[in-house]
N, C-alpha and C positions, 0 to 999 in steps of 0.2 A: 504494499498500500503506500502511497506517496503522502506527502501530507504540503500544506501548502509551503512557497518560500518562507527563509525564515526572516519576522518583521524587524527591521532596526532605526530605532528611533535618532532621526537626523541631530547634530549637536552642532548649535552656532558657537562658530567658535572664538568671535569678534566681539561676541555678549561677553562669553564667559573669558577672556583676557580682561578684558576692562569692569568685570566684575572682582575678577582676582586681585588686580590693580587698588582697587578702591579700598578692599575689604584685606588686603596684607593680612591685620591681624588673626584673620578666620579662615585665612585659607587651607594652614596644617588641621586645624577640625574638621574641616569640607573634607579633604582626602583622608583622615583616616576611618570616615563615617564612611566614605565612599567604599575602601577596604573590606569594611567590615558588612555593608549590605553586600557586595558581591561574593566575599567569600559564605556567607550564606546561602546563594543559590547558586555558584557552583558548582559541577561535578566533581567528588573527591577523589582524590592524586589515587594514578593506577596502582602505585606501590603503597597506596593506605589497604588494599582489600586482602581480606583473610586467604590465605594457602591452603588453609584443607581442603583437604578433596570432597565434593559432594559426598551423601549416602549412595552407598550403589542400589541397584533397583534388582529385581530377579531376571529381567528378561523384555525380548520383547518378539514378536514372531508375526504369525499367519491366522486368519480364521480357516477353519477344514471341515465347517459346516454351512448350509447354505445361509442360514441364518442362525446364530448364535444370540441365547439369551444370556443377558446378565441380570444377575441376583444380587440380593440384597445383603443377603450373607452364603456361605457355603451349604446351603443343602437344598435342594430339588425340592422343598415347600416354602422358599425364602420368596418373599414379591418380587415381581420382575422390575428389573428398576432400566433396561433398554434391551431392545432388540437388533443388533450391526452384522447386515447383510455381508456374505462375502465380499462381493464387489464392489466398490463405491458405486451409488448408481449415476451419480453423474458424470462417471468419467469410465466407469466398469476396470479399472486397477484396482488391483488385489490391496482388501482392507488390511493396516497392520492393528497392533493393541500391544498398549507396555503393561507389563506385570510389574505391581509393586510387591507382591507378595503372595506365598503359596500355602496350604493345609494338605496335609498328607494323610491319605487312608489310614484305615486299618492293616494296610498291605505295608506298609513305609513306603508306597511311592504317593508323587505328588497328587491329590484327588482333584484339587479348583487350585485357581489363579486371582488375585484381586487384581482387576486392571483398573484403569483410567477412561472414562466415559467420554469420550468427543463431543461437543455440541454444548447448545446452551444451558443451563448453566455452568459456565467452568466450576472446573474441580471432583466432580460428580465419580465416584468408584463402586466399583461392582462387585462380583465374584462370579466364573467361566468356571465350567467343567475342566476340567486338565485334556482330557482328549480333542475337546472339542478346539483347540489350538497349537500350533508348532512356537515354543517361547524358546529361543536358544542367547546368548549370553551378550550382554549390551556394554561392550568396553569402553564405549565413548563416548563422553558428556558433556553438552552444551550449557554454561551458566553468565545470565543473563542478568549484571547488574542493574535494574534500572536508574536508579538515583545518581549513581556514582558516571552510568553508562560508558558500560566496560564488560566485553565479552571474553570467558577464560575459556578453554576446550581441554578437556581432561582426557583422558588413555587411563584408565585404571585411577591409584592413587597420582598417574603423574601430571604436571602443569606443562600442557605440551604449545599454547598459545595465548597471548593475552591481548586484544586491540578495543581502537575506541569504535563507538556505534553510537545511531541514532536511535531515539524510543518516541513514543507517542507526545504527542503535544499535550497540552493541559486540555481537561473533557474531551480526551481522548487517549489515556493513558495504557501501554502497555500490559495488560493483565499480568498478577505476578503468578505462580503458581509452577506444578509439574507439568509436564505439557511434553511430544514426541514428532518427530518428522514422518510424516502424512503421502506428501512428495514431493519430489527431487526433479528438476527441470532446468533447460538454460531457456531464457526468454529470448521471442524472435521478433512476437511482435507488440511485446511490451519493454524496449532499452530500458525504461529507464529502471527499470530492475536490476539492473547491473547483469556483472557475467555469470552470474548463480542464482538458482532460487531454490528455497526450500520451505516449501508449506508445512503451515505445523497444525496438532488439534487444537490451539486455541482460539480463541474471540475475542475481538474487538468489542468497544460499547458501540458501533456503529454497526445495526445490523442491516439496513441500506446497501452497505457496503457491497459487489461483488462478490458472491461468492458464501456473502451472506457474514460476511466481516472476521473472513479467518485470518487470522496472525503469519506473517511471515518472519522468514529471516531471505536476506537477499543485501545483492550487491547494490551499486548509485552509480549514477553519472553526477553527483552533489559531491565528491567529499569534502565540499568545504563544510559539507553540515554535521558534519558526524562531532560526536559529542553534545549533539541540543539534541532538544526535544520539540520534533519539528511533525515526525508522520503522523498519521490516522491510526495506529498503534503497532505495526511494523517495524520490526528489528532490524536497521539498515546498516551494511558492513562495509567495508571499502571492498571493491574487488578483490584485492588481495586476499584479504581472508576469505570471500564468497568460494573464491578456488580453493584456498586452503582448506574448508570445511568439504566441498564436493568432491574432492581426496581421499578423503578418509569419512564421513558419517554418511552410513547407510539410514536406510527404510527404517523408521521404529527408534532412533534414539532421541535420548532420553534428556531433552531442555527444562531448566531452571529457570524462570525469573524472578529473580527475587526483589524487594523492593529497595534494597539501603542501595 
């Protein structure tokens, strides 16, 4: 998703200089106040971020049945939370799921997986029968710090890349939570998405946006806006970072979006 151009308030330099000369005694106070204000609104330094690896997930994978029933508890008698088709109805791509917990049966084998449920509202989870999905390990994780406007790329417990990003503008904030990559593609008809793009299971506040407001991670043709809150909810990456991810993270890769 693309946002409106970043708005800047022009400064009348002549008037500012005249005021500064007339009020030399208050200039220091003005500059200190301005510095404090900038410190409050500016994103935190990349070096101030935590270096602790993200919590591991069970894994991700595909659906093995035409219609996957998601229940509120690991029981065939539990209420139904959602039903997910094996293929996405909008484009017939194979649908992926992200497993965050598992429950073993009496035979010691996994009988149920707890998965994240894509769709509105964000943050839903539910349980599915283990034979109905094929879950594999997910060693890569993407962590986005919305307030700091930084992305970290992890492989297991190793931090392999850190970069600046742009996030959702006020009123269109990038949603926090645990999501995953649902589609990978090279933009052709949408060059503003940069060199590569990833659709995620997250949804923005803009339900009328194409795709129902799906949040993406994608490159950009405006790298000067990285580090700012300017999008409709998507996470914009430099094209170099988008290409780095393209070569590493598969479908189903977890994406954590944190408020800090």
